[in-house]
N, C-alpha and C positions, 0 to 999 in steps of 0.2 A: 869215863866216857869222853872226857876232853881229848885225851890222847887218840882215841879211836876216831873222834870227829876230825881232828887235825890230819890224821892219816888219810881219811877219805877226801878231805878238801884238797890236799896236795895232789892227789890223783885226778880229781875233777878239774883242777886248774890246768891240766895238760892241754896244750893248744888244739890237739886233734879232738879231744872231748868237747872243748868249747865250740869248735867249728861244727862238729857233727851233731851236737846237742842243741845249743842255742842257735847256731847258724841255720841248721836245717829247719828248726821250728819257725824261725822268722821267715825263711823262704816259703814254707808251706802256708803260713799265715797270709803272706802277701799274695801267693798264688790263689788261695781260696777267695780272698777279698776281691781280687781283680776279676776272677771268673764270675762271681756273683754280681758285681756291679756292671760289668760289660754285657752280660747276658740278660740284664734286667728287662722285663716287659711289664705291661699293665696287667697281664694275667699271672697265673701261677707258674713259677719256674721249678725245674727239677731240683732234687736234693736227696740226701741220704734217707733211708727208711726211718720213719718215726721222728724226723726232724720237722720243724715248722716249715710249711711251704713258703718259698721266698716270693714275695710280690714287690712291685715297685713301691707301693705304699709303705711296706716295711723298711725298704732301703731309704726312703725319704723321711722316716720317723727320727726321733731324737737319737736313738741308738743304732741308726742304720749303718754307721761305719763299721760296726762289729758283727753284722749279720753273717758275713763270710766266715769269720772265726767261730761264731757260735754254731753254725750249721755244719761245719766241717771240722769240728773239734776232734773227731776221731783220728784225723791225720796227725794232729799235734800229740794226741794221746799215744799213738803208736811210737812216736819219737821218744816220749817219756818212758813208755814200756821198755823200749830197747835200751835206753840209757840205764834204767834201774836194773834190768836183767843182766846187762854186761857188767855192771858194778858188782854183782854177785858171782856170776860165772867166771869172770876173770880171776877172782881170788882162788877158785878151785883149779882152773886150768894152768895157772902159773905156780901153784903150790904155795902162794903167799898166805893162804888161810892157816897153814900149820904154824907159820911164824907169828901170825896175829894171835892165835889162840895161846901159844906159848907165852907171849908177852902180856896177854890179858886173858887169863883163864875164865873170867866171868863173861860168858858169851853174850849175855843180854846187853852188856855195855858195848860190845862190838856191833851188834845189830842196831842198837839205839843210835850209836854214832853214825852209822851208815844211813839210817833213815833220816836223821836230822840233816846231814850233809846233802843228801839227794833232794830232800824237801826244799832246802834253800836254793840249790842249783835249779830245780824245776821252777820255783817261784821267780827266780831271776830271769829264766828263759821266757816265761809267759809275760813278765813285765816288759822286757825288751821287745817282744813280739807285739804286745798291745801298744807300746809307744810308737813303734815303727808304722804299724797299721794306722794309728791315729794321725800320723803326719802325712802319709801318702794317700789315704783313702779319699780325701777331698779332691786332689787333682785328678785321680782316676775317675771319680764320680762326675767331675766336670766334663771330662772327655766323653763319658758314656751318656751324658744327658740326664743324670740323676740329680734331683734337687737336694741341696744340702742346707737350706735355711734353718731347718729345725735342729740341726746337729749342734748348734751353739746354745740351745736351750738346756739349762741345767747340766752343762757339760761335765763339771766335776763329779757330780753324783753318777752320771752315766758311765764315765770312765772307771771310777772306783768299783761300781757294781759289776761292770763288764769284766774287769780284771779279776775280781774275787771269784765270780762264777766260773770264768775260764780256768783259773788256777786250780780251783777245787776239782773241777772235772778232770783236768790233766793229771793232777796228783793221784786221783783214784786209779787212773790207768797205770801210773807208776807203781802203785802198790801191787797191781796185778803182775807187772813185770818182775817185781821182787819175789812174788810167790812162784811164778813160772820158772824164774832163774834158780831159785833155791831147790825146787823139785827136780828140775832136769839137769842142772849143773852144766848145761851146754848152751853156749851163746846161739849157735845156729838153730837148735831145736826151739829155744825160747822165742827167738824172733819169728821163726816159721809159725809157731803156734799163735802168736799175737797177730801176725798178718793174716793167717788163714782164718782165724776166728772173726776178726773185724770185717775183712773184705769178702769172705766166702760164707762162713757159717751163719752169721746173723743176717746177712743179706738174703741168703737163700731161705732161711727160716722165716724171715719177714714176708717173703712172697707167698710161702705156703701156709703159715699160721700167723696171720697178722695180729690177732688179739693176744696170742701168747708171747710173741717176739718182743712186744713192748716192755716186758718185764725182765728182759735179758740185760746184762751189765752195760753193753755198749749203748743201748737205748736209754737206760737210766742215767748213765754218765752224761750223755749228750743233752738230756732234758735239763740237767743242772746248768750246763753252759748257756742254754737259751732262756733260762728262767722259767722253764716249764713248756710243755707242748700240748697239742690237742689231745694226745694220747695219755699224757702223764703230767700232773701238776708238780710244781717245784718241790713242795713239801713231801709228796709221795716219792719223788725221784731221790731226794736226800735220804729218806728212810730206807728205800730199797738198795741204794748204792752203799750205804753204811753197813747194811746187813751182809752184802757180798764182801766188802772190804774187811770186816771184822772176821769173817770166816777165813778169808785168804791170809790175813795177817796171823791169825791163831795157828793155822797149819804151818806157816812159815817159821814162826817162833818155835813150835814143837819140833819141827824137822831140824832146824839149826841146833837146837838144844840137845837132841838125842843122837844126831849123826856122828859116827866115828870118823874123825878127820885127822887123827894122829898117826895113822899108818903111812 
């Protein structure tokens, strides 16, 4: 598995991957934070379906600097989904998968190495995003007239908790990308499915069937990032999310194990 891990890490260190993965995640995190802080009002502000409604009181609470990241975590999740899907589909489109299997016939090691490498990459991306938002959120809040006095209260616990919840949520989206990439073997189709699902399917279903839509993956993953919502408690969100991910990962493993890739 070490050789498989090193192989994946070499490809993930590619400047274009770092820029498109970590860079895009940081940009979207800053964009979400800026939008939430600048549009803050004393009433309820808009947000994604099934996310906590953003209020000025929430932004001025101890974890207010991370409200933008928490409520728009789906954007970061789409980046992770894309990176994980490309990591799978590029092996097939380039023909590299044949060489990898010949070098390491035990396919579970190849898949395990890929998952470990992508988990580390994603965790680094969310760490950088969290750190950048932590640095720039206060100046933005000052310009927007949002009070930040409470942000320094128990700051270390707030940062660690926010990072862990954000990372777990984004990693869950990554596993979905792994699943979609393995099933489709097409980068374009995998990304289209991810974007279409998050931006169209769950949004539309949320408008039509509000009570049912809260149990969908996007809503459950988002509830983890926010520490729970009015629709779903954190513990419930973790259980529901793990159920989705276990099924997706099981199908991914079986597909990779049984697929003929030697031709």
